[in-house]
C-alpha positions as CSV (number, residue, x, y, z in Angstrom):
1,M,10.1,12.2,14.3
2,M,7.7,12.4,11.5
3,D,4.2,13.7,12.0
4,V,1.0,13.4,10.1
5,S,1.7,16.6,8.1
6,V,4.1,14.5,5.9
7,L,1.0,12.7,4.6
8,K,0.0,15.8,2.6
9,T,3.1,15.4,0.5
10,L,2.6,11.7,-0.4
11,T,1.4,9.7,-3.4
12,V,-0.3,6.4,-2.6
13,L,-1.1,3.5,-4.9
14,Y,-4.1,1.6,-3.4
15,V,-4.9,-1.8,-4.9
16,E,-8.1,-3.5,-3.8
17,D,-10.7,-5.6,-5.8
18,D,-13.6,-5.0,-3.4
19,D,-15.3,-1.9,-4.7
20,Y,-16.8,-0.8,-1.4
21,I,-13.6,-1.2,0.6
22,R,-11.6,0.5,-2.2
23,T,-14.0,3.4,-2.3
24,M,-14.1,3.9,1.5
25,V,-10.3,3.6,2.1
26,A,-9.5,5.7,-1.0
27,R,-11.9,8.4,0.3
28,F,-10.2,8.4,3.6
29,L,-6.7,8.6,2.1
30,K,-7.7,11.3,-0.4
31,R,-8.5,13.6,2.6
32,R,-5.0,13.0,3.9
33,V,-2.4,12.5,1.2
34,A,-1.5,14.5,-2.0
35,K,-2.6,11.9,-4.6
36,V,-4.2,8.4,-4.5
37,Y,-4.0,6.1,-7.5
38,E,-6.6,3.3,-7.4
39,A,-6.4,-0.1,-9.0
40,V,-8.7,-3.1,-8.9
41,N,-6.1,-5.9,-9.3
42,G,-2.4,-6.5,-9.2
43,R,-1.9,-6.2,-13.0
44,E,-3.6,-2.7,-13.1
45,G,-1.7,-1.8,-9.9
46,L,1.7,-2.8,-11.5
47,D,0.9,-0.8,-14.6
48,I,0.0,2.3,-12.6
49,Y,3.1,1.8,-10.4
50,I,5.3,1.7,-13.5
51,S,3.7,4.9,-14.9
52,N,3.4,6.8,-11.6
53,K,5.8,5.5,-8.9
54,A,4.0,6.1,-5.6
55,D,5.6,6.8,-2.3
56,I,3.6,4.0,-0.6
57,V,1.8,1.0,-2.1
58,I,-1.1,-0.4,-0.2
59,T,-2.5,-3.7,-1.5
60,D,-4.9,-6.5,-0.9
61,I,-3.6,-10.0,-1.6
62,Q,-6.4,-12.1,-3.1
63,M,-7.4,-10.4,-6.3
64,P,-8.3,-11.5,-9.9
65,V,-5.9,-11.2,-12.9
66,M,-2.8,-10.8,-10.7
67,S,-2.5,-11.4,-7.0
68,G,-1.0,-8.9,-4.6
69,M,1.9,-11.1,-3.8
70,K,2.8,-11.4,-7.5
71,M,2.5,-7.5,-7.8
72,I,4.8,-7.1,-4.8
73,E,7.3,-9.4,-6.3
74,E,7.3,-7.4,-9.6
75,I,7.5,-4.0,-7.8
76,H,10.4,-5.2,-5.7
77,K,12.2,-6.1,-9.0
78,I,11.8,-2.3,-9.9
79,D,12.6,-0.9,-6.4
80,G,13.5,-3.3,-3.6
81,N,13.0,-0.5,-1.1
82,Q,9.5,0.4,-2.1
83,P,7.4,0.7,1.1
84,I,4.4,-1.7,0.7
85,I,1.5,-2.3,3.1
86,I,-0.6,-5.4,2.8
87,T,-4.3,-5.3,3.7
88,T,-5.8,-8.7,4.0
89,G,-8.8,-10.5,5.6
90,Y,-6.6,-13.5,6.3
91,N,-4.1,-13.8,9.2
92,D,-1.8,-16.6,7.8
93,E,1.6,-17.0,6.1
94,H,-0.1,-17.2,2.6
95,H,-1.6,-13.7,2.9
96,T,1.1,-11.8,4.7
97,S,4.7,-11.3,4.0
98,G,7.9,-10.4,5.8
99,K,9.1,-8.6,2.6
100,V,6.7,-5.7,3.1
101,C,6.7,-2.9,5.6
102,R,3.4,-3.8,7.3
103,N,0.6,-6.4,7.2
104,I,-2.8,-5.1,8.3
105,I,-5.7,-7.5,8.9
106,K,-9.1,-6.3,7.6
107,P,-11.3,-4.6,8.6
108,I,-8.8,-1.7,8.2
109,D,-8.6,0.6,11.2
110,N,-7.9,4.1,9.9
111,D,-5.7,5.1,12.7
112,E,-3.6,1.9,12.2
113,L,-3.4,2.7,8.5
114,V,-2.1,6.2,9.1
115,E,0.4,5.0,11.7
116,S,1.6,2.3,9.3
117,I,2.2,4.7,6.5
118,I,4.3,7.0,8.8
119,S,6.2,4.1,10.1
120,C,6.9,2.7,6.7
121,L,8.2,6.2,5.6
122,R,10.3,6.5,8.7
123,R,11.9,3.0,7.9
124,K,12.6,4.0,4.3
125,T,14.2,7.4,5.4
126,E,16.3,5.6,8.0
127,A,17.4,3.0,5.4
128,E,18.5,5.7,3.0
129,T,20.7,7.5,5.5
């Protein structure tokens, strides 16, 4: 059973175009994980992912330049087992995906986010064994 101490070893890529949400969630994550990479759209997120493969990717869906769904598709071409969490304000099939580990509806609950990260890591670990 994983516990929250595993968070201190993780790198997270957080992709969110809303400055306020990105700042608040990144601040929360930075107090809990080893490293947080921040991106403002899917194109920037994909570039950061290619340069610095993160343990977990957390992304919004509706963003300028490249959507979260397109970024997820591109990341899965690189690593089909990459744990990805979607954060979205919409609860419909166009803004969620069965191809990701978790879909979180905004506003983001910090406890749900931490639980989702641990759950996604657990699933990846189990899939690798």
